[in-house]
DRENTOR-643828 format. One record per residue (C-alpha): residue in one letter; x, y, z. Coordinates in steps of 0.1 Angstrom, whole numbers, padded with zeros to 4 digits, always signed. Example, Ala and Ser with C-alpha at 12.3 -4.5 7.8 and 13.67 -1.06 7.14 Angstrom:
BEGIN
A+0123-0045+0078
S+0137-0011+0071
***
This chain:
BEGIN
M+1752+0658+0287
D+1719+0660+0268
F+1690+0639+0280
A+1666+0649+0252
F+1656+0626+0224
D+1666+0636+0189
A+1641+0649+0164
R+1636+0616+0146
T+1630+0597+0178
E+1604+0624+0190
E+1586+0621+0156
L+1585+0584+0158
R+1575+0584+0195
G+1545+0607+0186
Q+1535+0584+0157
L+1537+0553+0178
L+1519+0567+0208
E+1490+0578+0185
F+1491+0542+0170
M+1488+0527+0205
D+1459+0550+0214
S+1439+0546+0182
H+1446+0509+0174
V+1466+0488+0200
Y+1448+0496+0233
P+1413+0493+0217
A+1424+0460+0201
E+1433+0444+0236
A+1397+0434+0244
V+1393+0420+0209
F+1425+0401+0213
H+1415+0384+0244
D+1380+0376+0230
Q+1396+0359+0200
L+1421+0340+0222
A+1391+0326+0242
A+1372+0318+0209
R+1399+0301+0189
T+1398+0263+0183
D+1435+0260+0177
P+1452+0272+0210
W+1484+0282+0192
S+1470+0302+0162
P+1476+0339+0166
P+1444+0359+0169
P+1434+0376+0136
V+1436+0411+0151
V+1474+0407+0153
D+1476+0406+0114
E+1452+0435+0112
L+1475+0455+0135
K+1506+0445+0115
A+1491+0457+0083
E+1482+0490+0098
A+1515+0495+0114
R+1534+0487+0083
K+1512+0511+0063
R+1523+0538+0087
G+1560+0530+0085
L+1561+0518+0121
W+1580+0487+0113
N+1613+0469+0121
F+1626+0496+0145
F+1651+0473+0161
L+1678+0469+0133
P+1703+0495+0140
G+1725+0516+0116
D+1738+0502+0085
H+1727+0465+0090
G+1718+0452+0056
V+1682+0455+0043
G+1672+0468+0077
A+1690+0501+0071
S+1667+0512+0045
N+1630+0519+0046
A+1627+0508+0010
G+1600+0482+0007
G+1588+0489+0042
H+1616+0468+0057
G+1629+0492+0084
R+1640+0525+0097
G+1677+0520+0105
L+1674+0533+0141
T+1703+0533+0166
N+1698+0514+0199
L+1693+0548+0217
Q+1666+0558+0193
Y+1649+0524+0195
A+1649+0524+0233
P+1619+0547+0240
L+1599+0530+0211
A+1605+0496+0226
E+1593+0510+0259
I+1561+0522+0244
T+1554+0487+0229
G+1561+0471+0263
R+1530+0488+0276
S+1509+0462+0256
P+1534+0434+0254
H+1510+0408+0239
L+1501+0430+0209
A+1524+0460+0202
P+1558+0443+0197
A+1542+0418+0172
A+1523+0446+0155
V+1554+0466+0146
N+1574+0434+0137
C+1597+0438+0168
A+1588+0408+0188
A+1612+0381+0201
P+1626+0357+0190
D+1622+0371+0154
T+1643+0402+0162
G+1672+0382+0173
N+1670+0358+0145
M+1667+0386+0119
E+1699+0402+0135
V+1717+0369+0132
L+1708+0366+0095
T+1716+0402+0089
M+1751+0399+0105
F+1760+0363+0096
G+1737+0349+0070
S+1747+0341+0034
E+1730+0360+0005
Q+1708+0329-0001
Q+1699+0326+0035
K+1689+0363+0037
K+1668+0360+0005
Q+1650+0328+0017
W+1645+0336+0053
L+1654+0371+0063
E+1633+0389+0037
P+1601+0372+0047
L+1609+0377+0083
L+1615+0414+0078
A+1581+0416+0058
G+1563+0400+0087
E+1552+0371+0065
I+1565+0343+0087
R+1577+0337+0123
S+1608+0319+0135
A+1623+0302+0166
F+1657+0300+0182
A+1665+0265+0195
M+1693+0267+0221
T+1680+0257+0256
E+1680+0219+0264
P+1663+0199+0291
E+1692+0176+0300
V+1720+0201+0305
A+1724+0234+0324
S+1721+0256+0293
S+1731+0287+0311
D+1766+0276+0301
A+1762+0273+0264
R+1793+0250+0262
N+1771+0223+0277
I+1748+0222+0247
A+1747+0185+0236
T+1727+0186+0204
S+1747+0170+0176
I+1752+0187+0142
R+1773+0162+0122
R+1785+0167+0087
E+1777+0139+0061
G+1787+0148+0026
D+1767+0177+0013
E+1743+0175+0044
Y+1743+0181+0082
V+1725+0155+0104
I+1710+0170+0136
N+1701+0150+0167
G+1690+0164+0200
R+1661+0177+0222
K+1654+0213+0230
W+1627+0229+0252
Y+1613+0263+0260
I+1617+0272+0224
T+1597+0305+0221
G+1573+0308+0192
A+1577+0272+0181
M+1540+0264+0186
N+1529+0291+0162
P+1517+0277+0129
N+1535+0306+0112
C+1568+0296+0126
K+1586+0284+0094
I+1623+0283+0104
F+1643+0273+0134
I+1679+0285+0141
V+1694+0256+0160
M+1725+0256+0181
G+1745+0224+0185
K+1780+0208+0186
T+1798+0202+0152
D+1831+0193+0169
P+1831+0180+0205
D+1869+0178+0204
A+1875+0214+0195
P+1884+0240+0221
A+1853+0247+0244
H+1841+0280+0226
K+1847+0265+0191
Q+1826+0233+0194
Q+1792+0248+0186
S+1776+0259+0154
M+1743+0274+0143
I+1722+0260+0114
L+1689+0267+0097
V+1662+0240+0099
P+1629+0246+0082
R+1599+0235+0102
D+1587+0209+0077
T+1621+0190+0077
P+1615+0152+0083
G+1627+0143+0118
L+1618+0176+0134
T+1590+0171+0159
V+1573+0198+0180
V+1565+0175+0209
R+1544+0198+0232
G+1538+0233+0244
M+1555+0243+0276
Q+1536+0263+0303
V+1551+0292+0321
F+1538+0297+0356
G+1507+0278+0344
Y+1502+0301+0313
A+1504+0285+0278
D+1515+0318+0264
G+1497+0310+0232
D+1495+0345+0222
H+1532+0346+0216
G+1532+0314+0198
G+1540+0293+0229
H+1571+0277+0242
A+1578+0242+0229
E+1597+0210+0235
V+1613+0202+0201
L+1629+0169+0191
F+1654+0165+0163
E+1659+0129+0151
D+1683+0124+0122
V+1672+0157+0107
R+1690+0164+0075
V+1695+0197+0059
P+1718+0210+0031
A+1753+0221+0042
E+1746+0255+0030
N+1721+0259+0058
L+1750+0263+0083
I+1753+0300+0094
A+1788+0313+0089
D+1814+0287+0097
E+1816+0256+0119
G+1827+0265+0153
S+1812+0301+0152
G+1780+0292+0171
F+1792+0305+0205
A+1803+0338+0190
I+1770+0342+0171
A+1750+0335+0203
Q+1768+0362+0221
A+1762+0387+0193
R+1726+0378+0193
L+1719+0378+0230
G+1734+0413+0237
P+1707+0432+0218
G+1681+0407+0229
R+1688+0414+0265
I+1685+0452+0262
H+1654+0448+0241
H+1637+0428+0269
C+1647+0455+0294
M+1634+0483+0272
R+1600+0466+0269
A+1599+0458+0306
I+1601+0495+0315
G+1570+0501+0295
M+1553+0472+0314
A+1564+0489+0347
E+1550+0522+0336
R+1516+0506+0328
A+1516+0487+0362
L+1523+0520+0380
E+1496+0537+0361
A+1471+0508+0370
M+1481+0510+0406
C+1474+0547+0408
R+1441+0545+0392
R+1429+0515+0411
T+1439+0529+0445
L+1423+0563+0438
S+1391+0546+0427
R+1386+0521+0457
E+1380+0529+0494
T+1387+0509+0526
F+1379+0521+0560
G+1362+0553+0547
R+1391+0567+0526
P+1407+0560+0492
I+1433+0532+0493
A+1457+0558+0477
D+1457+0576+0510
S+1474+0547+0528
G+1510+0554+0537
V+1522+0520+0526
V+1505+0524+0491
Q+1522+0558+0487
D+1554+0543+0496
W+1549+0517+0468
I+1540+0544+0443
A+1570+0566+0451
E+1594+0537+0452
A+1580+0525+0418
R+1586+0559+0402
V+1622+0559+0416
R+1630+0524+0403
I+1615+0531+0368
E+1636+0563+0364
Q+1667+0544+0376
Q+1662+0516+0352
R+1654+0538+0323
L+1685+0559+0326
L+1707+0528+0329
V+1690+0512+0298
L+1695+0545+0278
K+1732+0546+0289
T+1736+0510+0278
A+1719+0517+0244
W+1742+0547+0239
L+1773+0526+0247
M+1763+0499+0223
D+1759+0525+0196
T+1792+0542+0203
V+1816+0515+0216
G+1798+0483+0205
N+1783+0455+0223
Q+1815+0443+0238
G+1823+0477+0252
A+1789+0478+0268
H+1791+0443+0282
T+1792+0454+0318
E+1761+0477+0314
I+1742+0450+0294
Q+1748+0425+0323
A+1737+0453+0348
I+1704+0460+0331
K+1698+0422+0327
I+1702+0417+0364
S+1684+0449+0377
T+1656+0457+0353
P+1636+0424+0356
L+1639+0425+0394
A+1628+0462+0395
V+1598+0456+0373
E+1589+0424+0390
W+1587+0443+0422
I+1565+0470+0407
L+1541+0445+0392
D+1539+0426+0425
K+1528+0459+0443
A+1503+0466+0415
I+1489+0432+0419
Q+1486+0437+0457
A+1469+0470+0452
H+1443+0453+0430
G+1434+0427+0456
A+1418+0395+0442
G+1416+0413+0408
G+1453+0415+0405
V+1457+0377+0402
S+1426+0372+0379
Q+1423+0371+0342
D+1403+0404+0343
F+1435+0424+0346
P+1468+0418+0327
L+1491+0422+0357
A+1495+0385+0368
E+1503+0373+0332
I+1527+0403+0327
W+1543+0394+0361
A+1548+0358+0350
G+1566+0370+0318
V+1589+0394+0335
R+1598+0368+0361
T+1609+0345+0333
L+1633+0372+0322
R+1655+0363+0352
L+1661+0330+0335
A+1659+0339+0298
D+1691+0348+0280
G+1711+0337+0311
P+1700+0335+0347
D+1707+0363+0372
E+1735+0344+0388
V+1755+0338+0358
H+1754+0375+0349
K+1764+0384+0384
R+1793+0359+0383
S+1806+0373+0351
L+1801+0409+0363
A+1819+0403+0396
R+1848+0386+0378
R+1852+0415+0354
E+1851+0439+0384
L+1876+0420+0404
K+1900+0415+0374
K+1911+0451+0377
Y+1921+0446+0413
R+1937+0412+0407
T+1959+0429+0380
E+1968+0457+0404
A+1976+0433+0433
A+1999+0413+0409
K+2021+0443+0402
***
C-alpha cells in the first residue's frame, strides 16, 4: 500500500500551492472589498475573472473531469487535465482553503462541475457544443434545478415539476428553490429535473432538460439566504418559477425516464468534491486556531497553553487525518471499481466529513472569541457553508438509512439461508 502521490499530482500540487500563495490569498481582501462596494449584490467581483485568466494561463484548469471523459480528457485548448479522482483529491483540498475564490478561479466550482459532468456523460453533440464548451472555457455559469419547496426533495421520486411533451417541444411547469448559482448574471443555462411520466415506475418518471435562462416563463423569483448569508459571491441560491416554459425537444438530456439515473451519476462525484474541499477548510481553520491561541493571552499565559484548547487542536488533527484517508480511499475506489462500487464509501464520507469539519470550525470560532462570529474572519461564513453540506446532495439521515440497509442486507441474506 503506497500513500504517496504520483509525480503528476505532486507537480500540480506545487503549481497550485504557488498560485494560492502568489495570487489567491492576496486577492481575498480585494474580493471582500469588491463585494462591499458592488451595486449589484449578485455580480461576481472582478477579481474572480482576473484569477480565472491567470489560472487558465498556467494550465490550472478543469481538474475535476476524470480519465477519458470527452473534451475534458485533453488539455488542448486549455479545457482540462484529465485527472483521476485520486489525483484531483489533494488539489480540491487546496482550493477548499479559500472556498470563495479558489474553486471558481480554476473552474472547479459547484454546480458547474456537476453540470459539466452530466453534459460530458449524457449530452448530445449539439448540447456539448452549445453549453459544455463555454462552461469548460469558464465563459458562462450554470445551475442545477432539482430541489423543490413543496415536497421532501431528499427523495427524488417526489419531484413534482412537470415536463410535458407537446409536439416538437417540452413544456415545463414547477417551482424550485435553493438553486445554487442562479442569481449570478453569468448563469446562462439550467439543468432542470422534473417528471415526464407520472405513471411510469417510480425511478423512470423523471427526466432532465436544458433550459436557457432567457426562456420566456422562467422567473428567478428571489435570492435565498443560508444562515443569514446571501452567499452572493457564489452566485446566490435562488427560488425559480417555471410557468409554461417551452424548449425544443432536443434540449432533453439523454432519454425520457433517465433523470433519476443521471442524478445519481451526477451526485456521486459532487459529494466527494464537497468533502475534498471541506478538508481544506478544516486545515485552514486549524491553522487559524493555532495562530490565534498562540498570539492571545488570558490570565497571564497564551490561550494555547490551556488544556481544553490543546485538546481541540489534537482532536482536530486526528479528525482531519481520518477524513482525508477515507476521502482518498473513496476516490481510489471510484477510479478502480466505479461510482457504484464506491457507493458505501461515498455515503460514509458524505455523513462523516461535514460533521468533522463543522466540529473543527466550531472550535476555531470559539478560540477566536467574538472575532470568530464576526465578518473580520472567514470562520463563521465557512461554518455556515459546511453546515449546509449536511443537507446538500442528500441529508445525513437519508445516507445513514441507505448505508444501514446495505449493511443489513448481507445479514438478512445469511439469515434467510
